[in-house]
C-alpha positions as CSV (number, residue, x, y, z in Angstrom):
1,M,48.3,38.2,107.8
2,K,45.7,40.9,107.8
3,K,44.8,40.2,111.5
4,D,48.5,40.4,112.4
5,N,48.8,43.9,110.8
6,E,45.6,45.0,112.5
7,G,46.8,43.7,115.8
8,E,50.2,45.3,115.5
9,W,48.7,48.6,114.3
10,L,46.2,48.5,117.2
11,N,49.0,47.9,119.7
12,R,51.1,50.8,118.3
13,F,48.0,53.0,118.4
14,K,47.3,52.1,122.0
15,K,50.9,52.9,122.9
16,D,50.8,56.2,121.1
17,M,47.5,57.1,122.9
18,D,49.0,56.2,126.3
19,V,52.0,58.5,125.5
20,L,49.6,61.3,124.6
21,D,47.6,60.8,127.7
22,D,50.7,60.8,129.9
23,V,51.9,64.1,128.3
24,Y,48.6,65.9,128.9
25,E,47.8,65.6,132.6
26,P,46.2,68.8,133.8
27,K,47.7,70.1,137.0
28,V,45.1,70.0,139.8
29,P,45.6,72.9,142.2
30,Q,45.9,72.2,145.9
31,Q,43.0,72.9,148.1
32,F,44.7,75.9,149.8
33,Q,45.4,77.5,146.4
34,V,41.7,77.2,145.4
35,L,40.6,78.6,148.8
36,N,43.1,81.4,148.6
37,T,42.0,82.4,145.1
38,L,38.3,82.2,146.2
39,N,39.0,84.4,149.2
40,E,40.9,87.0,147.1
41,F,37.9,87.1,144.6
42,K,35.5,87.5,147.4
43,A,37.5,90.4,148.9
44,R,37.7,92.1,145.5
45,Q,34.0,91.7,145.1
46,K,33.3,93.1,148.5
47,K,35.5,96.2,147.8
48,A,33.8,96.7,144.5
49,F,30.4,96.5,146.1
50,K,31.3,99.0,148.8
51,R,32.7,101.4,146.2
52,E,29.6,101.1,144.0
53,L,27.3,101.6,147.1
54,V,29.2,104.7,148.1
55,T,29.0,106.1,144.6
56,F,25.3,105.3,144.4
57,L,24.6,107.0,147.8
58,V,26.6,110.1,146.9
59,T,24.9,110.4,143.5
60,A,21.5,109.9,145.1
61,F,22.3,112.6,147.7
62,I,23.4,115.1,145.0
63,I,20.2,114.5,143.0
64,L,18.0,114.8,146.0
65,S,19.7,118.0,147.2
66,S,19.5,119.6,143.7
67,Y,15.9,118.6,143.5
68,I,15.2,120.2,146.8
69,V,17.1,123.4,145.9
70,F,15.3,123.7,142.6
71,S,11.9,123.2,144.2
72,L,12.5,125.7,147.0
73,K,14.6,128.4,145.3
74,M,13.2,128.4,141.7
75,P,9.5,127.2,141.8
76,P,8.7,128.4,138.2
77,I,11.7,126.6,136.7
78,F,10.9,123.5,138.8
79,S,7.3,123.5,137.6
80,W,8.4,123.9,133.9
81,V,10.9,121.0,134.2
82,Q,8.3,118.8,135.8
83,G,5.7,119.7,133.2
84,L,8.1,119.0,130.3
85,A,9.1,115.7,131.9
86,F,5.4,114.8,132.2
87,V,4.7,115.7,128.6
88,F,7.8,113.9,127.1
89,L,7.7,110.8,129.2
90,P,5.1,108.9,127.0
91,T,7.2,109.8,123.9
92,I,10.3,108.4,125.5
93,L,8.5,105.2,126.6
94,I,7.1,104.7,123.1
95,A,10.6,105.2,121.5
96,E,12.1,102.7,123.9
97,S,9.4,100.1,123.3
98,R,9.9,100.4,119.5
99,R,13.7,100.1,120.0
100,K,13.2,96.9,122.0
101,K,10.9,95.4,119.4
102,K,13.5,96.0,116.6
103,R,16.4,94.5,118.6
104,N,17.0,90.8,118.1
105,G,18.1,88.6,120.9
106,V,17.0,88.7,124.4
107,G,13.4,89.6,125.0
108,G,11.9,92.1,127.4
109,N,11.5,89.4,130.2
110,G,15.2,88.4,130.1
111,F,14.8,85.0,128.4
């Protein structure tokens, strides 16, 4: 009697599992859909890279031109700024190293 109940229960369980498996069948995209999505992503990445590169170059040019203007037009101010940067650089580096030591998580080497 017990084996009949177990067998009947097992059969019903298998049928129910088959019904569940049939209901959940993920839709696999077609190859052209995957390739189209991949190409769109690559195009967006390429546009973003170009935009970032142009922004970087414009910023670098502005910094370089302002550096040249300050060094040629206002030598005393340029000398003071360079001197203060030279003096405060170790302080900034020490503060950054202390901040990294306090922070939990990823270490300084990226692992």
